[in-house]
C-alpha positions as a LaTeX table, in Angstrom:
\begin{tabular}{lrrr}
\hline
Residue & $x$ (\AA) & $y$ (\AA) & $z$ (\AA) \\
\hline
Met1 & $-82.79$ & 50.41 & 84.30 \\
Lys2 & $-82.04$ & 47.65 & 82.29 \\
Leu3 & $-78.49$ & 46.10 & 82.91 \\
Pro4 & $-76.40$ & 46.71 & 79.89 \\
Val5 & $-75.63$ & 43.47 & 78.01 \\
Pro6 & $-71.88$ & 42.60 & 78.47 \\
Pro7 & $-69.77$ & 42.42 & 75.39 \\
Pro8 & $-68.32$ & 39.69 & 73.97 \\
Thr9 & $-64.58$ & 38.49 & 75.47 \\
Ile10 & $-61.54$ & 39.44 & 72.96 \\
Asn11 & $-60.04$ & 35.97 & 73.24 \\
Asp12 & $-63.03$ & 33.95 & 72.23 \\
Ile13 & $-63.40$ & 36.46 & 69.11 \\
Leu14 & $-59.61$ & 36.12 & 68.26 \\
Leu15 & $-59.84$ & 32.44 & 68.45 \\
Arg16 & $-62.38$ & 32.37 & 65.71 \\
Thr17 & $-61.40$ & 35.22 & 63.37 \\
Gly18 & $-57.75$ & 35.95 & 64.05 \\
Leu19 & $-55.81$ & 39.21 & 63.52 \\
Asn20 & $-56.38$ & 39.78 & 59.81 \\
Ile21 & $-59.39$ & 42.26 & 60.36 \\
Leu22 & $-56.91$ & 44.95 & 61.26 \\
Ser23 & $-55.85$ & 45.05 & 57.84 \\
Asn24 & $-59.20$ & 45.99 & 55.98 \\
Pro25 & $-59.22$ & 49.54 & 54.61 \\
Glu26 & $-62.62$ & 50.38 & 55.78 \\
Met27 & $-62.36$ & 48.97 & 58.97 \\
Lys28 & $-59.41$ & 51.61 & 59.63 \\
Val29 & $-61.85$ & 54.44 & 58.30 \\
Ala30 & $-64.37$ & 52.99 & 60.58 \\
Leu31 & $-62.21$ & 52.58 & 63.75 \\
Lys32 & $-61.71$ & 56.15 & 63.89 \\
Glu33 & $-65.33$ & 57.33 & 64.01 \\
Trp34 & $-66.05$ & 54.26 & 66.52 \\
Asn35 & $-63.29$ & 55.54 & 68.77 \\
Arg36 & $-64.46$ & 59.02 & 68.82 \\
Lys37 & $-67.90$ & 58.04 & 69.57 \\
Tyr38 & $-66.96$ & 55.47 & 71.90 \\
Tyr39 & $-69.98$ & 53.40 & 72.01 \\
Tyr40 & $-70.41$ & 50.54 & 74.57 \\
Trp41 & $-71.29$ & 46.97 & 73.03 \\
Glu42 & $-75.11$ & 47.56 & 73.09 \\
Gln43 & $-74.96$ & 50.46 & 70.80 \\
Phe44 & $-71.83$ & 49.44 & 68.83 \\
Arg45 & $-73.43$ & 45.86 & 67.78 \\
Gln46 & $-76.32$ & 48.19 & 65.95 \\
Leu47 & $-73.90$ & 50.46 & 63.63 \\
Pro48 & $-73.31$ & 49.42 & 60.08 \\
Met49 & $-70.10$ & 47.36 & 59.70 \\
Pro50 & $-67.59$ & 47.11 & 56.80 \\
Ala51 & $-68.50$ & 44.39 & 54.17 \\
Gly52 & $-67.62$ & 41.08 & 55.35 \\
Ile53 & $-67.00$ & 42.05 & 58.93 \\
Ser54 & $-69.39$ & 41.17 & 61.64 \\
Ala55 & $-70.00$ & 43.46 & 64.61 \\
Glu56 & $-68.15$ & 40.85 & 67.11 \\
Lys57 & $-64.85$ & 40.90 & 64.91 \\
Ala58 & $-65.35$ & 44.88 & 64.69 \\
Trp59 & $-65.58$ & 44.65 & 68.13 \\
Ala60 & $-62.29$ & 43.09 & 68.33 \\
Ala61 & $-60.69$ & 45.37 & 66.13 \\
Arg62 & $-61.65$ & 48.54 & 68.33 \\
Lys63 & $-60.62$ & 46.73 & 71.34 \\
Ile64 & $-56.90$ & 45.53 & 69.75 \\
Tyr65 & $-56.58$ & 49.16 & 68.60 \\
Ser66 & $-56.95$ & 50.53 & 72.01 \\
Phe67 & $-54.98$ & 47.84 & 74.07 \\
Gly68 & $-51.77$ & 49.29 & 73.36 \\
Gln69 & $-52.63$ & 52.94 & 74.83 \\
Ala70 & $-54.53$ & 52.06 & 77.65 \\
Arg71 & $-52.74$ & 52.98 & 80.91 \\
Glu72 & $-53.54$ & 51.24 & 84.16 \\
Phe73 & $-54.35$ & 53.13 & 87.33 \\
Pro74 & $-54.32$ & 51.63 & 90.86 \\
Leu75 & $-57.92$ & 50.94 & 91.44 \\
Arg76 & $-58.84$ & 47.40 & 91.31 \\
Asp77 & $-62.12$ & 45.52 & 90.64 \\
Arg78 & $-63.37$ & 42.81 & 93.25 \\
Gly79 & $-61.42$ & 40.32 & 91.31 \\
Gly80 & $-58.05$ & 42.05 & 91.68 \\
Arg81 & $-58.08$ & 43.61 & 87.83 \\
His82 & $-56.92$ & 46.70 & 87.35 \\
Phe83 & $-59.25$ & 49.64 & 86.00 \\
Ser84 & $-57.44$ & 50.99 & 82.96 \\
Tyr85 & $-58.52$ & 54.07 & 80.46 \\
Trp86 & $-57.31$ & 55.84 & 77.17 \\
Leu87 & $-57.81$ & 58.93 & 75.56 \\
Pro88 & $-59.29$ & 58.58 & 72.37 \\
Glu89 & $-59.27$ & 61.75 & 70.02 \\
Gln90 & $-62.35$ & 63.40 & 70.88 \\
Ala91 & $-61.48$ & 63.17 & 74.76 \\
Gln92 & $-58.21$ & 65.05 & 73.94 \\
Glu93 & $-60.10$ & 67.44 & 72.13 \\
Trp94 & $-62.48$ & 67.96 & 74.92 \\
Leu95 & $-59.38$ & 68.28 & 77.29 \\
His96 & $-57.98$ & 71.00 & 74.97 \\
Leu97 & $-61.23$ & 72.93 & 74.68 \\
Ile98 & $-61.66$ & 72.62 & 78.89 \\
Asp99 & $-58.03$ & 73.92 & 79.45 \\
Arg100 & $-58.50$ & 76.55 & 76.88 \\
Asn101 & $-61.78$ & 77.70 & 78.49 \\
Ser102 & $-60.62$ & 77.41 & 81.61 \\
Ala103 & $-57.47$ & 79.72 & 81.09 \\
Val104 & $-59.82$ & 82.66 & 79.46 \\
Ser105 & $-62.31$ & 82.44 & 82.12 \\
Ala106 & $-59.75$ & 82.08 & 85.04 \\
Arg107 & $-60.36$ & 85.63 & 86.42 \\
Leu108 & $-63.55$ & 85.83 & 85.23 \\
Glu109 & $-62.37$ & 88.08 & 82.40 \\
Gly110 & $-65.35$ & 90.17 & 81.15 \\
Met111 & $-67.53$ & 90.08 & 84.08 \\
Pro112 & $-67.82$ & 93.76 & 84.68 \\
Ser113 & $-67.45$ & 94.15 & 88.52 \\
Arg114 & $-66.49$ & 92.28 & 91.52 \\
Glu115 & $-70.29$ & 92.56 & 92.52 \\
Glu116 & $-70.77$ & 90.75 & 89.20 \\
Arg117 & $-68.33$ & 88.02 & 90.03 \\
Ile118 & $-69.15$ & 87.34 & 93.56 \\
Arg119 & $-73.05$ & 86.92 & 92.82 \\
Tyr120 & $-72.22$ & 84.20 & 89.87 \\
Ile121 & $-69.83$ & 82.55 & 92.35 \\
Ile122 & $-72.52$ & 82.25 & 95.15 \\
Ser123 & $-75.15$ & 81.63 & 92.42 \\
Ser124 & $-72.86$ & 78.67 & 90.86 \\
Leu125 & $-72.33$ & 77.26 & 94.46 \\
Met126 & $-75.98$ & 77.06 & 95.10 \\
Glu127 & $-76.68$ & 75.19 & 91.64 \\
Glu128 & $-74.04$ & 72.74 & 92.43 \\
Ala129 & $-75.41$ & 72.21 & 96.00 \\
Ile130 & $-79.13$ & 71.82 & 94.41 \\
Ala131 & $-78.18$ & 69.48 & 91.44 \\
Ser132 & $-76.01$ & 67.37 & 93.29 \\
Ser133 & $-78.78$ & 67.08 & 95.82 \\
Gln134 & $-81.21$ & 66.53 & 93.52 \\
Ile135 & $-79.20$ & 63.50 & 91.69 \\
Glu136 & $-79.33$ & 62.04 & 95.20 \\
Gly137 & $-83.06$ & 62.05 & 95.28 \\
Ala138 & $-83.79$ & 65.43 & 97.22 \\
Ala139 & $-87.28$ & 66.15 & 96.15 \\
Val140 & $-86.98$ & 70.22 & 96.17 \\
Thr141 & $-86.95$ & 72.84 & 93.52 \\
Arg142 & $-84.52$ & 75.34 & 92.44 \\
Lys143 & $-86.79$ & 78.35 & 93.51 \\
Glu144 & $-87.20$ & 76.65 & 97.02 \\
Ala145 & $-83.70$ & 75.87 & 97.49 \\
Lys146 & $-81.95$ & 78.86 & 96.39 \\
Glu147 & $-85.01$ & 81.02 & 98.87 \\
Met148 & $-83.54$ & 78.98 & 101.77 \\
Leu149 & $-79.65$ & 79.20 & 100.88 \\
Arg150 & $-79.85$ & 82.97 & 100.16 \\
Ser151 & $-82.29$ & 84.05 & 103.17 \\
Asn152 & $-80.32$ & 81.42 & 105.68 \\
Arg153 & $-83.91$ & 79.81 & 106.34 \\
Ala154 & $-83.23$ & 76.72 & 108.60 \\
Pro155 & $-84.24$ & 73.66 & 106.30 \\
Ala156 & $-87.56$ & 72.28 & 106.80 \\
Asn157 & $-86.86$ & 68.75 & 106.11 \\
Arg158 & $-84.03$ & 66.06 & 105.14 \\
His159 & $-84.46$ & 66.93 & 101.33 \\
Glu160 & $-83.45$ & 70.36 & 101.81 \\
Gln161 & $-80.70$ & 69.56 & 104.17 \\
Met162 & $-78.89$ & 67.56 & 101.88 \\
Val163 & $-78.84$ & 70.86 & 99.73 \\
Val164 & $-77.43$ & 73.11 & 102.80 \\
Asn165 & $-74.74$ & 70.49 & 103.28 \\
Asn166 & $-73.57$ & 70.41 & 100.22 \\
Tyr167 & $-73.15$ & 73.97 & 100.01 \\
Arg168 & $-71.19$ & 73.89 & 103.36 \\
Ala169 & $-69.16$ & 70.85 & 101.52 \\
Ile170 & $-68.08$ & 73.19 & 98.45 \\
Glu171 & $-67.52$ & 76.26 & 100.83 \\
Glu172 & $-65.22$ & 73.83 & 103.17 \\
Ile173 & $-63.49$ & 72.89 & 99.66 \\
Arg174 & $-62.84$ & 76.45 & 98.66 \\
Arg175 & $-61.82$ & 77.86 & 101.89 \\
Asn176 & $-59.93$ & 75.22 & 103.59 \\
Leu177 & $-59.04$ & 72.27 & 101.52 \\
Lys178 & $-58.39$ & 72.90 & 97.80 \\
Asp179 & $-54.57$ & 73.80 & 98.55 \\
Ala180 & $-54.20$ & 70.55 & 100.93 \\
Ser181 & $-53.55$ & 67.07 & 100.24 \\
Leu182 & $-56.07$ & 64.46 & 100.33 \\
Thr183 & $-56.01$ & 62.64 & 103.78 \\
Val184 & $-58.61$ & 59.81 & 105.31 \\
Glu185 & $-59.70$ & 62.76 & 107.88 \\
Ala186 & $-60.93$ & 64.82 & 104.89 \\
Ile187 & $-62.68$ & 62.39 & 103.15 \\
Arg188 & $-64.47$ & 61.69 & 106.46 \\
Arg189 & $-65.09$ & 65.37 & 106.92 \\
Leu190 & $-66.56$ & 65.58 & 103.55 \\
His191 & $-68.81$ & 62.64 & 104.20 \\
Ser192 & $-69.86$ & 64.17 & 107.47 \\
Ile193 & $-70.72$ & 67.48 & 105.85 \\
Val194 & $-72.75$ & 66.00 & 103.23 \\
Thr195 & $-74.69$ & 63.57 & 105.07 \\
Glu196 & $-75.32$ & 65.90 & 108.48 \\
Gly197 & $-78.82$ & 65.19 & 109.56 \\
Thr198 & $-79.70$ & 62.99 & 106.29 \\
Leu199 & $-79.09$ & 59.51 & 107.87 \\
Asp200 & $-81.51$ & 57.11 & 108.97 \\
Thr201 & $-78.54$ & 56.34 & 111.79 \\
Pro202 & $-76.58$ & 59.66 & 112.50 \\
Ala203 & $-73.55$ & 57.87 & 113.51 \\
Asp204 & $-73.28$ & 56.63 & 109.86 \\
Ser205 & $-71.85$ & 59.58 & 108.84 \\
Gly206 & $-68.23$ & 60.12 & 108.41 \\
Arg207 & $-67.85$ & 56.23 & 108.98 \\
Phe208 & $-66.51$ & 53.50 & 106.37 \\
Arg209 & $-68.35$ & 50.48 & 105.85 \\
Arg210 & $-67.55$ & 47.81 & 108.12 \\
Ser211 & $-67.59$ & 44.10 & 107.55 \\
Pro212 & $-69.78$ & 42.10 & 107.93 \\
Glu213 & $-72.33$ & 44.54 & 109.21 \\
Asp214 & $-72.42$ & 46.57 & 106.25 \\
Asp215 & $-71.67$ & 44.23 & 103.14 \\
Asp216 & $-75.37$ & 44.31 & 102.28 \\
Val217 & $-74.90$ & 47.99 & 101.01 \\
Lys218 & $-75.56$ & 47.74 & 97.11 \\
Val219 & $-76.29$ & 50.48 & 94.42 \\
Phe220 & $-80.17$ & 50.07 & 93.34 \\
Asp221 & $-81.89$ & 51.79 & 90.57 \\
Gly222 & $-85.46$ & 52.99 & 91.48 \\
Glu223 & $-86.97$ & 49.35 & 90.39 \\
Gly224 & $-84.97$ & 47.76 & 93.10 \\
Thr225 & $-82.60$ & 46.33 & 90.72 \\
Ile226 & $-78.69$ & 45.59 & 91.92 \\
Leu227 & $-76.67$ & 47.57 & 89.41 \\
His228 & $-73.44$ & 47.67 & 91.78 \\
Thr229 & $-71.94$ & 45.55 & 94.41 \\
Pro230 & $-69.17$ & 47.42 & 96.18 \\
Pro231 & $-66.08$ & 45.63 & 97.33 \\
Ser232 & $-66.00$ & 44.07 & 100.96 \\
Gly233 & $-65.90$ & 46.69 & 104.00 \\
Ala234 & $-63.02$ & 44.46 & 105.35 \\
Glu235 & $-61.04$ & 45.98 & 102.00 \\
Leu236 & $-61.76$ & 49.65 & 102.57 \\
Glu237 & $-58.82$ & 50.72 & 104.75 \\
Glu238 & $-56.29$ & 49.34 & 102.07 \\
Arg239 & $-58.64$ & 50.33 & 99.13 \\
Met240 & $-58.58$ & 54.24 & 100.38 \\
Asn241 & $-55.18$ & 54.34 & 101.39 \\
Arg242 & $-54.44$ & 53.54 & 97.71 \\
Leu243 & $-57.00$ & 56.23 & 96.61 \\
Ile244 & $-55.36$ & 58.86 & 98.80 \\
Ala245 & $-51.85$ & 57.90 & 97.31 \\
Phe246 & $-53.41$ & 58.14 & 93.62 \\
Ala247 & $-54.78$ & 61.52 & 94.44 \\
Asn248 & $-51.55$ & 63.02 & 95.99 \\
Asp249 & $-49.22$ & 61.66 & 93.61 \\
Asp250 & $-47.56$ & 64.15 & 91.46 \\
Ser251 & $-44.36$ & 62.10 & 90.18 \\
Glu252 & $-45.81$ & 60.61 & 86.78 \\
Phe253 & $-48.33$ & 63.34 & 84.85 \\
Met254 & $-51.89$ & 62.49 & 84.43 \\
His255 & $-54.04$ & 65.08 & 83.29 \\
Pro256 & $-55.49$ & 66.98 & 86.40 \\
Val257 & $-58.96$ & 67.06 & 84.70 \\
Val258 & $-59.01$ & 63.15 & 84.02 \\
Lys259 & $-57.51$ & 62.46 & 87.38 \\
Ala260 & $-60.11$ & 64.36 & 89.06 \\
Ile261 & $-62.87$ & 62.04 & 86.90 \\
Leu262 & $-61.06$ & 58.79 & 87.82 \\
Leu263 & $-61.01$ & 59.90 & 91.92 \\
His264 & $-65.29$ & 60.40 & 91.26 \\
Phe265 & $-65.19$ & 57.00 & 89.81 \\
Trp266 & $-63.15$ & 55.52 & 92.42 \\
Val267 & $-65.10$ & 56.58 & 95.32 \\
Gly268 & $-68.13$ & 55.37 & 93.11 \\
Tyr269 & $-66.72$ & 51.98 & 92.72 \\
Asp270 & $-65.67$ & 51.47 & 96.54 \\
His271 & $-68.61$ & 52.86 & 97.72 \\
Pro272 & $-67.16$ & 53.64 & 101.35 \\
Phe273 & $-69.73$ & 54.99 & 103.23 \\
Val274 & $-73.49$ & 53.17 & 103.65 \\
Asp275 & $-74.81$ & 56.46 & 101.87 \\
Gly276 & $-73.80$ & 59.64 & 100.67 \\
Asn277 & $-71.05$ & 58.14 & 98.33 \\
Gly278 & $-72.33$ & 60.03 & 95.25 \\
Arg279 & $-72.27$ & 63.49 & 97.01 \\
Thr280 & $-69.24$ & 62.62 & 98.57 \\
Ala281 & $-67.62$ & 61.73 & 95.03 \\
Arg282 & $-68.43$ & 65.24 & 93.24 \\
Ala283 & $-67.09$ & 66.94 & 96.21 \\
Ile284 & $-63.60$ & 64.82 & 95.93 \\
Phe285 & $-64.03$ & 65.80 & 92.00 \\
Tyr286 & $-63.99$ & 69.61 & 92.99 \\
Trp287 & $-61.28$ & 69.39 & 95.41 \\
His288 & $-59.09$ & 68.03 & 92.91 \\
Met289 & $-60.03$ & 70.48 & 90.07 \\
Leu290 & $-59.43$ & 73.27 & 92.68 \\
Arg291 & $-56.23$ & 72.04 & 93.95 \\
Ser292 & $-54.94$ & 71.42 & 90.17 \\
Gly293 & $-55.64$ & 75.51 & 89.55 \\
Tyr294 & $-58.77$ & 75.15 & 87.89 \\
Ser295 & $-59.95$ & 77.91 & 89.63 \\
Pro296 & $-62.84$ & 78.90 & 87.25 \\
Phe297 & $-64.47$ & 75.46 & 88.90 \\
Glu298 & $-65.51$ & 77.45 & 91.80 \\
Tyr299 & $-68.27$ & 78.94 & 89.57 \\
Ile300 & $-68.85$ & 76.16 & 87.34 \\
Ser301 & $-72.01$ & 73.44 & 88.39 \\
Ile302 & $-71.45$ & 70.21 & 87.05 \\
Ser303 & $-74.14$ & 68.49 & 88.75 \\
Arg304 & $-76.54$ & 70.78 & 87.09 \\
Ile305 & $-75.56$ & 69.18 & 83.99 \\
Val306 & $-75.38$ & 65.65 & 85.01 \\
Leu307 & $-78.67$ & 65.84 & 86.13 \\
Lys308 & $-79.85$ & 66.72 & 82.66 \\
Ser309 & $-78.57$ & 63.18 & 81.84 \\
Ser310 & $-78.47$ & 61.02 & 85.14 \\
Gly311 & $-79.47$ & 57.91 & 83.11 \\
Gln312 & $-75.94$ & 58.35 & 80.93 \\
Tyr313 & $-73.89$ & 59.28 & 83.99 \\
Met314 & $-75.06$ & 55.80 & 85.42 \\
Arg315 & $-74.68$ & 53.92 & 82.49 \\
Ala316 & $-71.01$ & 55.26 & 81.93 \\
Phe317 & $-70.24$ & 53.67 & 85.23 \\
Leu318 & $-71.92$ & 50.56 & 84.47 \\
His319 & $-70.45$ & 50.21 & 81.06 \\
Ser320 & $-67.00$ & 51.07 & 82.76 \\
Glu321 & $-67.54$ & 48.09 & 84.83 \\
Leu322 & $-68.88$ & 45.56 & 82.74 \\
Asp323 & $-66.15$ & 46.19 & 79.98 \\
Gly324 & $-63.32$ & 44.77 & 81.66 \\
Gly325 & $-62.64$ & 47.78 & 83.77 \\
Asp326 & $-62.52$ & 50.12 & 81.10 \\
Ala327 & $-62.83$ & 53.69 & 82.66 \\
Thr328 & $-62.70$ & 55.31 & 79.29 \\
Tyr329 & $-66.51$ & 55.62 & 79.18 \\
Phe330 & $-66.89$ & 57.07 & 82.37 \\
Ile331 & $-64.22$ & 59.87 & 81.45 \\
Met332 & $-65.67$ & 60.37 & 77.94 \\
Tyr333 & $-68.84$ & 60.94 & 79.45 \\
Asn334 & $-67.65$ & 63.29 & 82.33 \\
Leu335 & $-65.28$ & 65.24 & 79.82 \\
Arg336 & $-68.53$ & 66.25 & 77.74 \\
Val337 & $-70.38$ & 67.30 & 80.77 \\
Ile338 & $-67.53$ & 68.90 & 81.79 \\
His339 & $-66.81$ & 70.84 & 78.49 \\
Asp340 & $-70.59$ & 71.91 & 78.37 \\
Ala341 & $-70.34$ & 73.36 & 81.58 \\
Ala342 & $-67.23$ & 75.25 & 80.68 \\
Ser343 & $-68.97$ & 76.49 & 77.43 \\
Glu344 & $-71.67$ & 77.40 & 79.66 \\
Ile345 & $-69.51$ & 79.94 & 81.68 \\
Met346 & $-68.16$ & 81.76 & 78.44 \\
Arg347 & $-71.40$ & 82.46 & 77.00 \\
His348 & $-72.36$ & 84.09 & 80.15 \\
Ile349 & $-69.20$ & 85.89 & 80.26 \\
Ala350 & $-70.37$ & 87.15 & 76.57 \\
Arg351 & $-73.80$ & 88.09 & 77.72 \\
Lys352 & $-72.31$ & 90.12 & 80.57 \\
Asn353 & $-69.64$ & 91.75 & 78.45 \\
Glu354 & $-72.62$ & 92.71 & 75.89 \\
Glu355 & $-74.71$ & 94.23 & 79.07 \\
Ala356 & $-71.62$ & 95.93 & 80.27 \\
Ala357 & $-70.99$ & 97.58 & 76.64 \\
Arg358 & $-74.57$ & 98.81 & 76.86 \\
Ser359 & $-74.35$ & 100.86 & 80.28 \\
Ala360 & $-70.49$ & 101.56 & 79.99 \\
Gly361 & $-71.14$ & 104.68 & 77.61 \\
Met362 & $-74.13$ & 106.38 & 79.90 \\
Leu363 & $-71.94$ & 105.87 & 83.16 \\
Arg364 & $-68.44$ & 107.02 & 82.11 \\
Lys365 & $-70.01$ & 110.57 & 82.02 \\
Phe366 & $-70.22$ & 110.90 & 85.76 \\
Pro367 & $-66.64$ & 112.01 & 86.89 \\
Gly368 & $-67.78$ & 112.18 & 90.40 \\
Leu369 & $-68.63$ & 108.44 & 90.93 \\
Asn370 & $-66.10$ & 106.00 & 92.30 \\
His371 & $-65.92$ & 102.66 & 90.66 \\
Arg372 & $-67.58$ & 101.08 & 93.30 \\
Gln373 & $-70.85$ & 103.15 & 92.83 \\
Arg374 & $-70.34$ & 102.44 & 88.81 \\
Glu375 & $-70.45$ & 98.95 & 89.44 \\
Ile376 & $-73.87$ & 99.34 & 91.59 \\
Leu377 & $-75.61$ & 101.41 & 88.75 \\
Gly378 & $-74.18$ & 99.01 & 86.31 \\
Asp379 & $-76.00$ & 96.34 & 88.31 \\
Ala380 & $-79.31$ & 97.92 & 89.12 \\
Leu381 & $-79.27$ & 98.93 & 85.00 \\
Lys382 & $-79.53$ & 94.86 & 84.75 \\
Lys383 & $-81.69$ & 94.41 & 88.06 \\
Pro384 & $-83.60$ & 97.60 & 88.34 \\
Gly385 & $-85.52$ & 95.86 & 91.47 \\
Arg386 & $-82.53$ & 94.46 & 93.05 \\
Ile387 & $-81.86$ & 95.36 & 96.82 \\
Tyr388 & $-78.50$ & 96.67 & 98.24 \\
Ala389 & $-77.88$ & 96.49 & 101.59 \\
Ile390 & $-74.96$ & 98.22 & 103.23 \\
Arg391 & $-73.19$ & 95.44 & 105.02 \\
Arg392 & $-73.10$ & 92.94 & 101.67 \\
His393 & $-72.04$ & 96.08 & 99.58 \\
Ala394 & $-68.97$ & 96.55 & 102.13 \\
Gln395 & $-68.16$ & 92.35 & 101.99 \\
Ile396 & $-68.27$ & 92.61 & 97.92 \\
Gln397 & $-66.11$ & 95.91 & 97.85 \\
Asn398 & $-63.55$ & 94.98 & 100.63 \\
Val399 & $-64.60$ & 98.21 & 102.02 \\
Ala400 & $-65.30$ & 99.46 & 105.75 \\
Tyr401 & $-69.10$ & 99.75 & 106.59 \\
Gly402 & $-68.84$ & 103.58 & 106.54 \\
Thr403 & $-67.60$ & 103.67 & 102.89 \\
Ala404 & $-70.12$ & 101.41 & 102.09 \\
Tyr405 & $-72.74$ & 103.69 & 103.66 \\
Ala406 & $-71.25$ & 106.56 & 102.00 \\
Asp407 & $-71.73$ & 105.08 & 98.41 \\
Leu408 & $-74.98$ & 104.33 & 98.85 \\
Met409 & $-75.93$ & 107.67 & 100.77 \\
Asp410 & $-74.50$ & 109.63 & 97.97 \\
Leu411 & $-76.19$ & 107.75 & 95.19 \\
Ala412 & $-79.60$ & 108.47 & 97.16 \\
Lys413 & $-78.49$ & 112.04 & 97.47 \\
Arg414 & $-78.25$ & 111.91 & 93.28 \\
Gly415 & $-81.68$ & 110.96 & 93.20 \\
Leu416 & $-80.22$ & 107.84 & 91.48 \\
Met417 & $-81.02$ & 105.14 & 94.78 \\
Leu418 & $-84.08$ & 105.22 & 97.06 \\
Lys419 & $-83.43$ & 104.58 & 100.65 \\
Thr420 & $-85.57$ & 102.58 & 102.61 \\
Lys421 & $-85.55$ & 100.16 & 105.82 \\
Ser422 & $-86.09$ & 96.56 & 105.64 \\
Gly423 & $-86.37$ & 95.39 & 109.47 \\
Arg424 & $-83.81$ & 97.40 & 111.47 \\
Asn425 & $-81.45$ & 97.84 & 108.61 \\
Tyr426 & $-81.17$ & 100.53 & 105.66 \\
Val427 & $-81.11$ & 99.07 & 102.46 \\
Phe428 & $-81.16$ & 100.89 & 98.81 \\
Ile429 & $-83.18$ & 100.33 & 95.40 \\
Ala430 & $-83.06$ & 102.02 & 92.47 \\
Ser431 & $-85.59$ & 104.78 & 92.17 \\
Glu432 & $-88.26$ & 104.85 & 89.86 \\
Gly433 & $-86.94$ & 106.40 & 86.70 \\
Phe434 & $-83.27$ & 106.20 & 87.63 \\
Glu435 & $-82.34$ & 105.26 & 83.83 \\
Ala436 & $-83.91$ & 108.21 & 82.53 \\
Lys437 & $-82.75$ & 110.30 & 85.19 \\
Leu438 & $-78.94$ & 108.82 & 84.39 \\
Gln439 & $-79.39$ & 109.54 & 80.38 \\
Ala440 & $-80.64$ & 113.14 & 81.54 \\
Asp441 & $-77.64$ & 113.98 & 83.49 \\
Ala442 & $-75.16$ & 112.51 & 81.15 \\
Asp443 & $-76.65$ & 114.65 & 78.14 \\
His444 & $-76.38$ & 117.43 & 80.46 \\
Thr445 & $-72.41$ & 116.86 & 81.33 \\
Leu446 & $-71.91$ & 116.98 & 77.46 \\
\hline
\end{tabular}
């Protein structure tokens, strides 16, 4: 990756031009558009400028405009300067849409069944685990990884182990950490989970970098170019304590999504571990989102969309570091990704609504079926080849094994499901032509 060109410093520009550029009417119009896009210097200097205004002068105007709105947070760069950010109009719009979509989908409204909700959550957890691993270089396909996770097959290599580890980390957050404060032990625990069996030196799992032996740890691109040099390991104890204080401090309001993104950035910048920092950073992002009440993020995969634009992800990090610690670049990139992921779940719910509407009329003609059986038949109408196991049905519906068995056996007796064996266990599958039989029985009841 070619390193970004550092932007000019504001002081140098002002010494040459003064502040009169801010009074230019064309400049005011341009500033609104520039701040909406939030271009970095390399892209900014290629834009058309108001008459008589150089790219350097326009850049200074944009920086001056944002200074009064910038807010520092406790992360410091290697020189001791605070990072800061502000929220341009586009960022505020994305935050509003993310909040609105999260509220609408908080209970997966529109999903026709508990079966459908649980299947979607599990599928999304798999997607997140796979994509987060692929971002870090895991050479594994989605098909292979999903087959491994669904079948509980043991990972065959380090790449598959990364996927399993990420899946376990997300499950750990959902089950045990989302209602707790962040601690050093929790960060170490998450790192231990995401790196188990994947490091050259197993003892590095869950261990912060030490100085001087780990001070050669740097972030490289695929061609060996150094992209980022993290702070010394000697500083990490104090820096991690500040991160934890920031994560748990609710005394001053900061939008929870913004804070989750900044926590992600902070872990990436400090790079506290020898390896596995990106996976750990994304895990902490999810922790804060779930802790802050954004429950839909249990089933929204951010990494799958990041994977499609991983070069932009790294550039957003570099731009924030190179432009005087302006984390706005990283925030803007991540807000777009989060908005896209949240919009995707809304489209999914809309599709499920349409599918449910097509099958609802047919299924409501059977007063003798309970709601659990209706859910299975509704699911089978969409996926005729799907296999239904008794124990899985019991788990999803939160009923006893005997009740689940009775549900499925009744459907088999009606000729709607076929009972067969998989190994030692009985399983059920929609019988051939069951949709036609449903329609015929429905017509008969009219």
